[in-house]
C-alpha positions as CSV (number, residue, x, y, z in Angstrom):
1,X,-26.8,16.8,12.8
2,X,-23.4,17.9,11.7
3,X,-21.2,19.7,14.2
4,X,-19.0,22.8,14.1
5,X,-15.9,24.0,16.0
6,X,-14.8,27.6,15.9
7,X,-11.5,29.3,17.0
8,X,-11.2,33.0,17.6
9,X,-10.2,35.9,19.8
10,X,-12.3,35.7,23.0
11,X,-13.2,39.4,23.4
12,X,-16.0,41.2,25.2
13,X,-17.5,43.8,22.8
14,X,-18.0,47.3,24.2
15,X,-20.5,48.9,21.9
16,X,-21.1,52.6,21.5
17,X,-23.4,54.4,19.0
18,X,-21.7,57.8,18.2
19,X,-23.3,60.9,16.7
20,X,-20.2,61.6,14.4
21,X,-16.6,60.6,13.6
22,X,-15.0,62.9,16.2
23,X,-13.7,60.1,18.5
24,X,-12.5,58.1,15.4
25,X,-10.3,61.1,14.4
26,X,-9.1,61.7,17.9
27,X,-7.8,58.2,18.3
28,X,-6.6,58.0,14.6
29,X,-8.9,55.1,13.8
30,X,-9.7,54.8,10.0
31,X,-13.4,54.4,9.6
32,X,-14.4,50.8,9.0
33,X,-11.0,49.4,10.1
34,X,-9.9,47.2,12.9
35,X,-7.0,48.6,14.9
36,X,-5.1,47.0,17.8
37,X,-4.3,49.2,20.8
38,X,-2.3,48.8,23.9
39,X,-3.8,48.6,27.3
40,X,-3.2,52.3,28.1
41,X,-4.8,53.5,24.9
42,X,-7.6,50.9,25.3
43,X,-8.4,52.3,28.8
44,X,-8.5,55.9,27.5
45,X,-10.9,54.9,24.7
46,X,-13.1,52.9,27.1
47,X,-13.4,55.9,29.4
48,X,-14.3,58.2,26.5
49,X,-17.0,55.7,25.3
50,X,-18.5,55.5,28.8
51,X,-19.4,59.1,28.5
52,X,-21.7,58.4,25.5
53,X,-23.0,55.2,26.8
54,X,-21.9,51.6,26.2
55,X,-23.3,48.1,26.0
56,X,-21.2,45.0,27.0
57,X,-21.6,41.8,24.9
58,X,-19.3,38.8,25.0
59,X,-18.2,38.3,21.4
60,X,-15.5,38.1,18.8
61,X,-16.2,37.1,15.3
62,X,-16.0,33.4,15.5
63,X,-17.7,33.3,18.9
64,X,-20.7,35.2,17.4
65,X,-20.9,32.7,14.6
66,X,-20.6,29.7,16.9
67,X,-23.2,31.0,19.3
68,X,-25.7,31.3,16.4
69,X,-24.9,27.8,15.1
70,X,-25.6,26.4,18.6
71,X,-28.9,28.2,18.7
72,X,-29.8,26.7,15.3
73,X,-29.2,23.3,17.0
74,X,-25.8,22.4,15.6
75,X,-23.5,20.8,18.2
76,X,-21.0,23.7,18.5
77,X,-17.6,24.1,20.1
78,X,-15.3,27.0,20.6
79,X,-11.5,27.4,21.3
80,X,-10.3,30.7,22.8
81,X,-8.1,32.2,25.5
82,X,-9.2,34.5,28.3
83,X,-7.8,36.0,31.5
84,X,-8.8,34.7,35.0
85,X,-11.0,37.7,35.6
86,X,-14.6,39.0,35.6
87,X,-14.7,39.6,31.8
88,X,-13.3,36.2,31.1
89,X,-15.8,34.5,33.4
90,X,-18.6,36.4,31.7
91,X,-17.4,35.3,28.3
92,X,-17.2,31.6,29.2
93,X,-20.5,31.4,31.1
94,X,-22.4,33.3,28.4
95,X,-21.1,30.9,25.7
96,X,-22.1,27.9,27.8
97,X,-25.6,29.4,28.4
98,X,-26.0,29.3,24.6
99,X,-25.1,25.6,24.6
100,X,-21.5,26.0,23.2
101,X,-19.0,23.4,24.4
102,X,-16.2,25.8,25.3
103,X,-12.5,24.9,25.3
104,X,-11.3,28.0,27.2
105,X,-7.6,28.4,27.8
106,X,-6.3,30.9,30.4
107,X,-3.6,33.5,29.7
108,X,-1.4,35.6,32.0
109,X,-3.0,39.0,30.9
110,X,-6.5,40.4,31.5
111,X,-9.3,39.3,29.1
112,X,-9.4,41.0,25.7
113,X,-12.0,43.5,24.8
114,X,-13.2,45.0,21.5
115,X,-14.4,48.6,21.5
116,X,-16.9,49.1,18.7
117,X,-17.7,52.6,17.3
118,X,-21.0,52.6,15.4
119,X,-21.3,55.7,13.2
120,X,-23.2,57.1,10.2
121,X,-26.5,56.4,8.6
122,X,-25.2,52.9,7.5
123,X,-24.2,52.0,11.1
124,X,-20.7,51.4,9.9
125,X,-18.4,49.8,12.5
126,X,-14.9,50.7,13.5
127,X,-13.0,48.5,16.0
128,X,-10.3,49.3,18.5
129,X,-9.1,46.0,20.1
130,X,-7.1,45.4,23.2
131,X,-6.3,41.8,22.8
132,X,-5.0,40.9,26.3
133,X,-4.9,37.1,26.9
134,X,-6.4,36.4,23.5
135,X,-3.1,37.4,21.9
136,X,-1.3,34.7,24.0
137,X,-3.0,31.8,22.3
138,X,-0.4,29.8,20.3
139,X,0.1,26.5,18.5
140,X,1.3,24.9,21.7
141,X,-2.2,25.4,23.1
142,X,-3.8,23.1,20.5
143,X,-4.2,19.3,20.6
144,X,-5.5,17.0,17.9
145,X,-8.3,15.7,20.1
146,X,-9.8,19.2,20.3
147,X,-10.9,18.8,16.6
148,X,-12.1,15.2,16.7
149,X,-15.8,14.6,16.1
150,X,-16.4,18.0,14.4
151,X,-17.6,18.3,10.7
152,X,-16.8,22.0,10.3
153,X,-13.9,24.2,11.5
154,X,-14.6,27.9,11.4
155,X,-11.8,30.5,11.6
156,X,-12.1,34.2,12.2
157,X,-9.8,36.1,9.9
158,X,-8.4,38.3,12.7
159,X,-6.4,35.2,13.8
160,X,-4.4,35.0,10.6
161,X,-2.0,37.5,12.1
162,X,-1.0,34.6,14.4
163,X,0.2,32.5,11.5
164,X,1.8,29.7,13.5
165,X,-1.4,29.2,15.4
166,X,-3.6,29.0,12.3
167,X,-1.1,26.8,10.4
168,X,-1.3,24.3,13.2
169,X,-5.0,24.6,13.6
170,X,-5.9,23.9,9.9
171,X,-3.5,21.0,9.7
172,X,-5.2,19.4,12.8
173,X,-8.7,20.2,11.4
174,X,-7.9,18.6,8.1
175,X,-6.5,15.5,9.7
176,X,-9.7,15.3,11.7
177,X,-11.8,15.4,8.5
178,X,-13.2,18.9,9.0
179,X,-14.5,21.2,6.2
180,X,-12.8,24.5,6.8
181,X,-14.4,28.0,6.5
182,X,-12.9,31.4,7.1
183,X,-14.3,34.8,7.5
184,X,-11.7,37.3,6.2
185,X,-12.7,39.8,9.0
186,X,-11.1,43.1,7.9
187,X,-9.6,44.6,4.7
188,X,-6.4,45.7,6.6
189,X,-5.9,42.2,8.0
190,X,-6.1,40.8,4.5
191,X,-3.7,43.4,3.1
192,X,-1.1,42.8,5.8
193,X,-1.3,39.0,5.5
194,X,-1.7,38.7,1.8
195,X,0.7,35.9,0.9
196,X,-0.2,33.8,4.0
197,X,-3.9,34.1,3.3
198,X,-3.6,33.1,-0.3
199,X,-1.6,30.0,0.7
200,X,-4.1,29.2,3.4
201,X,-7.1,29.4,1.1
202,X,-5.4,27.5,-1.7
203,X,-4.3,24.6,0.5
204,X,-6.8,24.3,3.3
205,X,-10.0,26.4,3.1
206,X,-13.2,25.1,1.6
207,X,-15.6,28.1,2.2
208,X,-14.5,31.8,2.2
209,X,-16.7,34.6,3.5
210,X,-15.6,38.2,2.6
211,X,-17.2,41.6,2.3
212,X,-16.6,44.0,-0.6
213,X,-13.4,45.6,0.8
214,X,-12.0,42.3,2.0
215,X,-12.7,40.6,-1.4
216,X,-11.1,43.6,-3.1
217,X,-8.0,43.4,-0.9
218,X,-7.6,39.7,-1.6
219,X,-8.2,39.7,-5.3
220,X,-7.5,43.3,-6.4
221,X,-10.9,43.1,-8.2
222,X,-14.4,44.6,-7.8
223,X,-17.1,42.6,-6.1
224,X,-18.5,40.4,-8.9
225,X,-15.1,39.7,-10.5
226,X,-13.7,39.2,-7.0
227,X,-16.3,36.5,-6.3
228,X,-15.3,34.6,-9.4
229,X,-11.6,34.9,-8.5
230,X,-12.2,33.7,-5.0
231,X,-14.2,30.7,-6.3
232,X,-11.1,29.7,-8.2
233,X,-9.2,29.3,-4.9
234,X,-11.8,27.4,-2.9
235,X,-14.9,25.3,-3.1
236,X,-17.4,28.0,-2.2
237,X,-17.0,31.8,-2.2
238,X,-19.3,34.3,-0.6
239,X,-19.0,38.0,-1.0
240,X,-21.3,40.1,1.2
241,X,-22.3,43.5,-0.3
242,X,-24.0,45.2,2.6
243,X,-27.5,46.5,2.0
244,X,-27.4,45.1,-1.5
245,X,-27.3,41.5,-0.2
246,X,-24.6,38.9,-1.1
247,X,-23.2,36.8,-3.9
248,X,-22.3,33.2,-3.7
249,X,-20.4,30.9,-6.1
250,X,-19.3,27.3,-6.4
251,X,-17.5,26.4,-9.6
252,X,-19.6,28.0,-12.4
253,X,-22.8,28.1,-10.3
254,X,-23.4,31.7,-9.1
255,X,-26.3,33.4,-7.3
256,X,-27.1,36.9,-6.3
257,X,-28.8,36.8,-2.9
258,X,-31.2,39.7,-2.1
259,X,-31.1,41.2,1.3
260,X,-33.9,40.2,3.7
261,X,-36.0,43.2,4.7
262,X,-34.8,44.8,7.9
263,X,-35.0,48.0,9.9
264,X,-31.2,48.5,10.3
265,X,-29.9,50.2,13.4
266,X,-26.5,48.5,13.9
267,X,-24.6,46.3,11.4
268,X,-22.4,44.8,14.1
269,X,-22.4,41.0,13.8
270,X,-24.2,40.9,10.5
271,X,-21.4,39.0,8.7
272,X,-20.9,36.7,11.7
273,X,-24.5,35.7,11.8
274,X,-24.7,35.4,8.0
275,X,-21.9,32.8,8.2
276,X,-23.8,30.9,10.9
277,X,-26.9,30.7,8.8
278,X,-25.0,29.8,5.6
279,X,-23.1,27.0,7.4
280,X,-26.2,25.7,9.1
281,X,-28.0,25.4,5.8
282,X,-24.9,23.9,4.2
283,X,-24.7,21.3,6.9
284,X,-28.3,20.2,6.0
285,X,-27.3,19.7,2.4
286,X,-29.3,22.7,1.1
287,X,-28.7,24.2,-2.4
288,X,-26.1,26.9,-2.6
289,X,-28.7,29.6,-3.2
290,X,-30.7,28.5,-0.1
291,X,-27.6,28.6,2.0
292,X,-27.1,32.3,1.1
293,X,-30.8,33.0,1.7
294,X,-30.7,31.5,5.2
295,X,-27.6,33.6,5.9
296,X,-29.5,36.7,4.7
297,X,-32.5,35.9,6.9
298,X,-30.6,35.7,10.1
299,X,-28.3,38.6,9.3
300,X,-31.4,40.8,8.8
301,X,-32.4,40.0,12.4
302,X,-29.1,41.0,14.0
303,X,-29.0,44.4,12.3
304,X,-32.2,45.4,14.0
305,X,-30.6,45.3,17.5
306,X,-27.6,47.0,19.1
307,X,-24.8,44.5,19.3
308,X,-24.5,40.9,18.2
309,X,-27.1,39.1,20.2
310,X,-30.5,38.6,18.6
311,X,-33.5,38.8,20.9
312,X,-36.0,35.9,21.4
313,X,-38.8,37.2,19.3
314,X,-36.5,37.8,16.3
315,X,-35.0,34.4,16.7
316,X,-38.5,32.9,16.7
317,X,-39.3,34.7,13.5
318,X,-36.0,33.8,11.9
319,X,-36.4,30.1,12.7
320,X,-39.9,30.1,11.3
321,X,-38.9,31.8,8.1
322,X,-35.9,29.5,7.7
323,X,-37.9,26.3,8.3
324,X,-40.4,27.4,5.6
325,X,-37.5,28.1,3.2
326,X,-35.9,24.8,3.9
327,X,-39.1,22.9,3.6
328,X,-39.8,24.5,0.3
329,X,-36.4,23.3,-1.0
330,X,-36.6,19.7,0.5
331,X,-37.9,17.0,-1.9
332,X,-41.0,15.3,-0.6
333,X,-39.3,11.9,-0.5
334,X,-36.7,13.4,2.0
335,X,-39.5,14.9,4.2
336,X,-41.2,11.4,4.4
């Protein structure tokens, strides 16, 4: 089976479901955005969230995707930087429990954390990140041998703010023969790194994952037109449109992917798991539409739980549904 390597900010998610937007306004966090905070502000927000109840889950966008690809059975690796502390040890050990081959680097600061505000009927997510050691990862940390033997290299968009790191990483990945995918991560990240992202996608990226706001920020177009514009810059473009599903395009081939039925309570991690399902199906040589459908199936499972970790019963159901879908799209000669 083909293998995948991810790189991202190694953060522990601190999740809180809030009754309204009061805390967002208090800390000047635009709804649906991702904002970086310093340690002092991060500590104040963390204390405020504790009062409403929190859940701790090792995460970060790429880590969520790579955990899922490992559960699917793909040999999966991950590069990140943590502090030599309890949160860092929790992050590393949890990834390894899921079968991920971790390449954890150690920084001088404490481990990063991502505070996730879940609000509204649509379970919209707003992020306040204290990056800690994750922010210390740089091009000097990377070695060409880290990329050897992998077929895919997956980047979380949050890292594009570290332009030297990503430039070095994609060059090493291409030299190692990797197919490169990127999840654009957040509309404000796209807006603030517009020129760099366009150059990155044009020169190195094969598969782009974006939601509506990210696609709009990148292309200045509405979702369907944005999909076609994205597809002109890379091999495969994916635009996720929330409860309405997703759209995928390769060249002139375009498909609307319906959302898989789900009882949504928290959308955290939906895009990350979608990417994992898509890349898993792509690694098996599945048709473009099936790749999107596999992504939709697994994304529907994660929105039914709080946080980014799907429980065992839902994983069992997802794997069964995905096996049936793949079998229905595999020629009999291939099965034999």
